[in-house]
PyMOL Python script that loads the backbone (N, CA, C, O; Angstrom):
from pymol import cmd

cmd.read_pdbstr("""\
ATOM      1  N   MET A   1      52.896  59.951   9.595  1.00  0.00           N
ATOM      2  CA  MET A   1      52.460  58.775  10.305  1.00  0.00           C
ATOM      3  C   MET A   1      51.095  59.011  10.927  1.00  0.00           C
ATOM      4  O   MET A   1      50.805  60.113  11.392  1.00  0.00           O
ATOM      5  N   ALA A   2      50.272  58.002  10.939  1.00  0.00           N
ATOM      6  CA  ALA A   2      48.941  58.104  11.541  1.00  0.00           C
ATOM      7  C   ALA A   2      49.070  58.161  13.053  1.00  0.00           C
ATOM      8  O   ALA A   2      50.159  57.999  13.602  1.00  0.00           O
ATOM      9  N   GLY A   3      47.953  58.392  13.716  1.00  0.00           N
ATOM     10  CA  GLY A   3      47.916  58.518  15.173  1.00  0.00           C
ATOM     11  C   GLY A   3      48.448  57.317  15.919  1.00  0.00           C
ATOM     12  O   GLY A   3      49.373  56.652  15.452  1.00  0.00           O
ATOM     13  N   ASN A   4      47.885  57.039  17.049  1.00  0.00           N
ATOM     14  CA  ASN A   4      48.348  56.002  17.959  1.00  0.00           C
ATOM     15  C   ASN A   4      47.740  54.654  17.573  1.00  0.00           C
ATOM     16  O   ASN A   4      46.693  54.280  18.101  1.00  0.00           O
ATOM     17  N   THR A   5      48.378  53.919  16.663  1.00  0.00           N
ATOM     18  CA  THR A   5      47.840  52.639  16.193  1.00  0.00           C
ATOM     19  C   THR A   5      48.869  51.540  16.370  1.00  0.00           C
ATOM     20  O   THR A   5      50.048  51.808  16.603  1.00  0.00           O
ATOM     21  N   SER A   6      48.417  50.306  16.260  1.00  0.00           N
ATOM     22  CA  SER A   6      49.338  49.179  16.367  1.00  0.00           C
ATOM     23  C   SER A   6      50.188  49.032  15.107  1.00  0.00           C
ATOM     24  O   SER A   6      51.280  48.465  15.162  1.00  0.00           O
ATOM     25  N   THR A   7      49.707  49.528  13.988  1.00  0.00           N
ATOM     26  CA  THR A   7      50.443  49.471  12.731  1.00  0.00           C
ATOM     27  C   THR A   7      50.758  50.897  12.292  1.00  0.00           C
ATOM     28  O   THR A   7      49.879  51.594  11.785  1.00  0.00           O
ATOM     29  N   PRO A   8      52.005  51.340  12.480  1.00  0.00           N
ATOM     30  CA  PRO A   8      52.345  52.713  12.099  1.00  0.00           C
ATOM     31  C   PRO A   8      52.031  52.978  10.633  1.00  0.00           C
ATOM     32  O   PRO A   8      52.314  52.149   9.768  1.00  0.00           O
ATOM     33  N   GLY A   9      51.447  54.137  10.363  1.00  0.00           N
ATOM     34  CA  GLY A   9      51.150  54.530   8.998  1.00  0.00           C
ATOM     35  C   GLY A   9      49.793  54.094   8.486  1.00  0.00           C
ATOM     36  O   GLY A   9      49.431  54.436   7.360  1.00  0.00           O
ATOM     37  N   THR A  10      49.026  53.347   9.275  1.00  0.00           N
ATOM     38  CA  THR A  10      47.697  52.921   8.850  1.00  0.00           C
ATOM     39  C   THR A  10      46.746  54.108   8.954  1.00  0.00           C
ATOM     40  O   THR A  10      46.636  54.722  10.015  1.00  0.00           O
ATOM     41  N   SER A  11      46.065  54.431   7.874  1.00  0.00           N
ATOM     42  CA  SER A  11      45.184  55.597   7.871  1.00  0.00           C
ATOM     43  C   SER A  11      43.850  55.291   8.538  1.00  0.00           C
ATOM     44  O   SER A  11      43.452  54.133   8.662  1.00  0.00           O
ATOM     45  N   VAL A  12      43.176  56.334   8.957  1.00  0.00           N
ATOM     46  CA  VAL A  12      41.841  56.194   9.544  1.00  0.00           C
ATOM     47  C   VAL A  12      40.910  55.545   8.535  1.00  0.00           C
ATOM     48  O   VAL A  12      40.123  54.668   8.892  1.00  0.00           O
ATOM     49  N   ALA A  13      40.991  55.965   7.287  1.00  0.00           N
ATOM     50  CA  ALA A  13      40.126  55.403   6.244  1.00  0.00           C
ATOM     51  C   ALA A  13      40.368  53.905   6.082  1.00  0.00           C
ATOM     52  O   ALA A  13      39.419  53.142   5.903  1.00  0.00           O
ATOM     53  N   SER A  14      41.609  53.486   6.142  1.00  0.00           N
ATOM     54  CA  SER A  14      41.938  52.064   6.018  1.00  0.00           C
ATOM     55  C   SER A  14      41.343  51.262   7.169  1.00  0.00           C
ATOM     56  O   SER A  14      40.781  50.188   6.955  1.00  0.00           O
ATOM     57  N   ARG A  15      41.464  51.779   8.385  1.00  0.00           N
ATOM     58  CA  ARG A  15      40.888  51.085   9.546  1.00  0.00           C
ATOM     59  C   ARG A  15      39.372  51.046   9.445  1.00  0.00           C
ATOM     60  O   ARG A  15      38.761  50.030   9.775  1.00  0.00           O
ATOM     61  N   LEU A  16      38.762  52.117   9.001  1.00  0.00           N
ATOM     62  CA  LEU A  16      37.309  52.162   8.845  1.00  0.00           C
ATOM     63  C   LEU A  16      36.842  51.133   7.816  1.00  0.00           C
ATOM     64  O   LEU A  16      35.864  50.423   8.049  1.00  0.00           O
ATOM     65  N   LEU A  17      37.529  51.052   6.694  1.00  0.00           N
ATOM     66  CA  LEU A  17      37.152  50.081   5.663  1.00  0.00           C
ATOM     67  C   LEU A  17      37.289  48.646   6.163  1.00  0.00           C
ATOM     68  O   LEU A  17      36.471  47.791   5.825  1.00  0.00           O
ATOM     69  N   ARG A  18      38.319  48.378   6.968  1.00  0.00           N
ATOM     70  CA  ARG A  18      38.466  47.038   7.541  1.00  0.00           C
ATOM     71  C   ARG A  18      37.311  46.720   8.477  1.00  0.00           C
ATOM     72  O   ARG A  18      36.839  45.584   8.517  1.00  0.00           O
ATOM     73  N   MET A  19      36.852  47.712   9.230  1.00  0.00           N
ATOM     74  CA  MET A  19      35.726  47.490  10.140  1.00  0.00           C
ATOM     75  C   MET A  19      34.440  47.236   9.358  1.00  0.00           C
ATOM     76  O   MET A  19      33.673  46.339   9.709  1.00  0.00           O
ATOM     77  N   VAL A  20      34.198  48.004   8.317  1.00  0.00           N
ATOM     78  CA  VAL A  20      32.996  47.813   7.496  1.00  0.00           C
ATOM     79  C   VAL A  20      33.047  46.447   6.813  1.00  0.00           C
ATOM     80  O   VAL A  20      32.032  45.755   6.730  1.00  0.00           O
ATOM     81  N   ALA A  21      34.221  46.061   6.327  1.00  0.00           N
ATOM     82  CA  ALA A  21      34.372  44.775   5.642  1.00  0.00           C
ATOM     83  C   ALA A  21      34.185  43.583   6.582  1.00  0.00           C
ATOM     84  O   ALA A  21      33.967  42.464   6.118  1.00  0.00           O
ATOM     85  N   ALA A  22      34.267  43.807   7.883  1.00  0.00           N
ATOM     86  CA  ALA A  22      34.080  42.715   8.850  1.00  0.00           C
ATOM     87  C   ALA A  22      32.646  42.196   8.833  1.00  0.00           C
ATOM     88  O   ALA A  22      32.394  41.046   9.194  1.00  0.00           O
ATOM     89  N   PHE A  23      31.717  43.036   8.417  1.00  0.00           N
ATOM     90  CA  PHE A  23      30.311  42.633   8.350  1.00  0.00           C
ATOM     91  C   PHE A  23      30.031  41.996   6.995  1.00  0.00           C
ATOM     92  O   PHE A  23      30.522  42.464   5.967  1.00  0.00           O
ATOM     93  N   ASP A  24      29.246  40.935   6.998  1.00  0.00           N
ATOM     94  CA  ASP A  24      28.829  40.304   5.755  1.00  0.00           C
ATOM     95  C   ASP A  24      27.460  39.668   5.970  1.00  0.00           C
ATOM     96  O   ASP A  24      26.825  39.871   7.005  1.00  0.00           O
ATOM     97  N   GLU A  25      27.022  38.909   4.997  1.00  0.00           N
ATOM     98  CA  GLU A  25      25.688  38.309   5.048  1.00  0.00           C
ATOM     99  C   GLU A  25      25.502  37.422   6.279  1.00  0.00           C
ATOM    100  O   GLU A  25      24.408  37.366   6.842  1.00  0.00           O
ATOM    101  N   TRP A  26      26.553  36.737   6.697  1.00  0.00           N
ATOM    102  CA  TRP A  26      26.456  35.817   7.834  1.00  0.00           C
ATOM    103  C   TRP A  26      26.830  36.473   9.154  1.00  0.00           C
ATOM    104  O   TRP A  26      26.600  35.893  10.216  1.00  0.00           O
ATOM    105  N   HIS A  27      27.397  37.656   9.108  1.00  0.00           N
ATOM    106  CA  HIS A  27      27.817  38.387  10.304  1.00  0.00           C
ATOM    107  C   HIS A  27      27.228  39.797  10.244  1.00  0.00           C
ATOM    108  O   HIS A  27      27.946  40.775  10.037  1.00  0.00           O
ATOM    109  N   ARG A  28      25.919  39.880  10.426  1.00  0.00           N
ATOM    110  CA  ARG A  28      25.235  41.177  10.316  1.00  0.00           C
ATOM    111  C   ARG A  28      25.347  41.973  11.602  1.00  0.00           C
ATOM    112  O   ARG A  28      25.282  43.202  11.580  1.00  0.00           O
ATOM    113  N   THR A  29      25.513  41.289  12.716  1.00  0.00           N
ATOM    114  CA  THR A  29      25.751  41.956  13.997  1.00  0.00           C
ATOM    115  C   THR A  29      26.985  41.325  14.627  1.00  0.00           C
ATOM    116  O   THR A  29      27.167  40.109  14.576  1.00  0.00           O
ATOM    117  N   LEU A  30      27.819  42.151  15.215  1.00  0.00           N
ATOM    118  CA  LEU A  30      29.048  41.688  15.849  1.00  0.00           C
ATOM    119  C   LEU A  30      29.226  42.381  17.190  1.00  0.00           C
ATOM    120  O   LEU A  30      28.869  43.548  17.349  1.00  0.00           O
ATOM    121  N   THR A  31      29.777  41.658  18.146  1.00  0.00           N
ATOM    122  CA  THR A  31      30.172  42.299  19.396  1.00  0.00           C
ATOM    123  C   THR A  31      31.453  43.092  19.121  1.00  0.00           C
ATOM    124  O   THR A  31      32.078  42.939  18.072  1.00  0.00           O
ATOM    125  N   LEU A  32      31.824  43.921  20.059  1.00  0.00           N
ATOM    126  CA  LEU A  32      33.043  44.710  19.893  1.00  0.00           C
ATOM    127  C   LEU A  32      34.255  43.802  19.720  1.00  0.00           C
ATOM    128  O   LEU A  32      35.092  44.047  18.852  1.00  0.00           O
ATOM    129  N   SER A  33      34.355  42.766  20.529  1.00  0.00           N
ATOM    130  CA  SER A  33      35.511  41.870  20.416  1.00  0.00           C
ATOM    131  C   SER A  33      35.499  41.104  19.092  1.00  0.00           C
ATOM    132  O   SER A  33      36.560  40.869  18.514  1.00  0.00           O
ATOM    133  N   GLU A  34      34.327  40.714  18.603  1.00  0.00           N
ATOM    134  CA  GLU A  34      34.239  40.052  17.298  1.00  0.00           C
ATOM    135  C   GLU A  34      34.653  41.005  16.182  1.00  0.00           C
ATOM    136  O   GLU A  34      35.391  40.622  15.274  1.00  0.00           O
ATOM    137  N   LEU A  35      34.181  42.242  16.250  1.00  0.00           N
ATOM    138  CA  LEU A  35      34.523  43.239  15.238  1.00  0.00           C
ATOM    139  C   LEU A  35      36.022  43.496  15.226  1.00  0.00           C
ATOM    140  O   LEU A  35      36.646  43.515  14.165  1.00  0.00           O
ATOM    141  N   ALA A  36      36.598  43.692  16.403  1.00  0.00           N
ATOM    142  CA  ALA A  36      38.040  43.930  16.489  1.00  0.00           C
ATOM    143  C   ALA A  36      38.816  42.746  15.918  1.00  0.00           C
ATOM    144  O   ALA A  36      39.781  42.931  15.177  1.00  0.00           O
ATOM    145  N   GLY A  37      38.397  41.545  16.260  1.00  0.00           N
ATOM    146  CA  GLY A  37      39.083  40.356  15.760  1.00  0.00           C
ATOM    147  C   GLY A  37      38.971  40.200  14.257  1.00  0.00           C
ATOM    148  O   GLY A  37      39.966  39.928  13.586  1.00  0.00           O
ATOM    149  N   ARG A  38      37.773  40.367  13.722  1.00  0.00           N
ATOM    150  CA  ARG A  38      37.567  40.207  12.278  1.00  0.00           C
ATOM    151  C   ARG A  38      38.277  41.302  11.481  1.00  0.00           C
ATOM    152  O   ARG A  38      38.692  41.070  10.346  1.00  0.00           O
ATOM    153  N   ALA A  39      38.420  42.500  12.071  1.00  0.00           N
ATOM    154  CA  ALA A  39      39.092  43.605  11.385  1.00  0.00           C
ATOM    155  C   ALA A  39      40.588  43.658  11.699  1.00  0.00           C
ATOM    156  O   ALA A  39      41.304  44.511  11.174  1.00  0.00           O
ATOM    157  N   SER A  40      41.057  42.749  12.553  1.00  0.00           N
ATOM    158  CA  SER A  40      42.471  42.721  12.976  1.00  0.00           C
ATOM    159  C   SER A  40      42.903  44.055  13.573  1.00  0.00           C
ATOM    160  O   SER A  40      43.960  44.592  13.241  1.00  0.00           O
ATOM    161  N   LEU A  41      42.059  44.575  14.462  1.00  0.00           N
ATOM    162  CA  LEU A  41      42.342  45.838  15.135  1.00  0.00           C
ATOM    163  C   LEU A  41      42.311  45.630  16.641  1.00  0.00           C
ATOM    164  O   LEU A  41      41.621  44.734  17.127  1.00  0.00           O
ATOM    165  N   PRO A  42      43.053  46.451  17.389  1.00  0.00           N
ATOM    166  CA  PRO A  42      42.936  46.398  18.842  1.00  0.00           C
ATOM    167  C   PRO A  42      41.518  46.805  19.259  1.00  0.00           C
ATOM    168  O   PRO A  42      40.868  47.592  18.571  1.00  0.00           O
ATOM    169  N   MET A  43      41.045  46.271  20.378  1.00  0.00           N
ATOM    170  CA  MET A  43      39.688  46.601  20.823  1.00  0.00           C
ATOM    171  C   MET A  43      39.524  48.102  21.055  1.00  0.00           C
ATOM    172  O   MET A  43      38.466  48.656  20.755  1.00  0.00           O
ATOM    173  N   ALA A  44      40.542  48.763  21.580  1.00  0.00           N
ATOM    174  CA  ALA A  44      40.445  50.207  21.828  1.00  0.00           C
ATOM    175  C   ALA A  44      40.221  50.972  20.524  1.00  0.00           C
ATOM    176  O   ALA A  44      39.451  51.932  20.496  1.00  0.00           O
ATOM    177  N   THR A  45      40.874  50.564  19.463  1.00  0.00           N
ATOM    178  CA  THR A  45      40.705  51.215  18.161  1.00  0.00           C
ATOM    179  C   THR A  45      39.308  50.964  17.621  1.00  0.00           C
ATOM    180  O   THR A  45      38.664  51.879  17.109  1.00  0.00           O
ATOM    181  N   ALA A  46      38.839  49.730  17.732  1.00  0.00           N
ATOM    182  CA  ALA A  46      37.490  49.405  17.259  1.00  0.00           C
ATOM    183  C   ALA A  46      36.439  50.168  18.058  1.00  0.00           C
ATOM    184  O   ALA A  46      35.412  50.565  17.508  1.00  0.00           O
ATOM    185  N   HIS A  47      36.682  50.373  19.327  1.00  0.00           N
ATOM    186  CA  HIS A  47      35.733  51.092  20.180  1.00  0.00           C
ATOM    187  C   HIS A  47      35.630  52.554  19.778  1.00  0.00           C
ATOM    188  O   HIS A  47      34.539  53.125  19.796  1.00  0.00           O
ATOM    189  N   ARG A  48      36.745  53.164  19.418  1.00  0.00           N
ATOM    190  CA  ARG A  48      36.746  54.574  19.019  1.00  0.00           C
ATOM    191  C   ARG A  48      35.984  54.753  17.738  1.00  0.00           C
ATOM    192  O   ARG A  48      35.871  55.872  17.238  1.00  0.00           O
TER     193      ARG A  48
END
""", "prot")
cmd.dss("prot")
cmd.show_as("cartoon", "prot")
cmd.util.cbc("prot")
cmd.orient("prot")
């Protein structure tokens, strides 16, 4: 099992890819809360 996440078993690589995928042509810059929301991650995870 992965570390302390909201979804047990989610790998670090999977969370990282979701964060990278949150950015696109129309969303080149995001606030932390926008990034967390678009990646469906808790803000604490996105901050780390």
